[in-house]
C-alpha positions in Angstrom: 0.0 0.0 0.0 1.2 3.5 -0.8 2.0 5.8 2.1 1.5 9.0 0.2 -1.0 10.3 -2.4 1.8 10.8 -5.0 2.6 7.1 -4.8 6.3 7.7 -4.2 6.8 5.3 -1.3 4.9 2.2 -0.1 4.9 -0.1 2.8 6.4 -3.6 2.5 4.2 -6.7 2.2 4.1 -9.0 5.2 2.5 -12.2 6.6 2.3 -13.2 10.2 1.2 -16.5 11.6 -0.2 -17.6 14.9 -2.5 -20.1 16.6 -5.2 -20.4 19.2 -6.4 -23.5 21.1 -9.0 -23.7 23.7 -11.2 -25.9 25.9 -14.8 -25.4 26.8 -16.2 -27.3 29.8 -19.8 -28.2 30.3 -20.0 -26.4 33.6 -19.8 -22.9 32.3 -16.0 -22.1 32.0 -13.5 -22.1 29.2 -9.8 -21.5 28.7 -7.5 -20.7 25.8 -3.9 -20.1 24.9 -2.9 -18.0 21.8 0.4 -17.2 20.2 0.6 -14.4 17.6 3.4 -13.6 15.2 5.2 -16.9 15.6 8.2 -15.9 13.4 8.6 -12.6 15.3 8.3 -10.8 11.9 9.0 -7.0 11.9 6.2 -5.3 10.0 4.1 -2.1 9.8 0.4 -3.0 9.9 -0.7 0.6 9.5 0.7 3.8 8.1 -0.1 7.4 8.1 -0.8 9.2 4.8 0.9 12.3 3.5 0.4 14.2 0.3 3.9 13.6 -1.1 6.8 11.8 0.7 9.2 12.5 -2.2 10.3 8.9 -2.1 11.9 9.1 1.4 10.9 7.5 4.6 9.2 9.6 7.2 7.5 9.0 10.5 4.4 7.3 8.9 4.9 3.7 9.8 3.3 2.1 12.9 5.1 -0.9 14.3 3.4 -4.3 14.5 3.2 -6.5 17.5 6.1 -8.8 18.0 5.8 -12.4 19.1 3.1 -12.5 21.8 1.6 -15.1 24.1 -1.9 -14.9 25.6 -3.7 -17.1 28.2 -7.3 -16.6 29.1 -10.0 -18.1 31.3 -13.7 -17.2 31.2 -16.6 -18.3 33.4 -20.3 -17.8 33.1 -22.9 -17.9 35.9 
């Protein structure tokens, strides 16, 4: 995707992979574990937009999340 309206600079393509597994009990609770960005890819998921970057990098790139682990438990009454 281009970062500026003049199409002089664009963000690099990327792909990130993860997984999520969980368990749901019959008694009203559940749990999960999730891993995101398994390969610890460096990427910019969003960018700002300027009129014309003149082909040079500027502070328009937002960093993506690195490798992350999540664990959760939920209960219902």
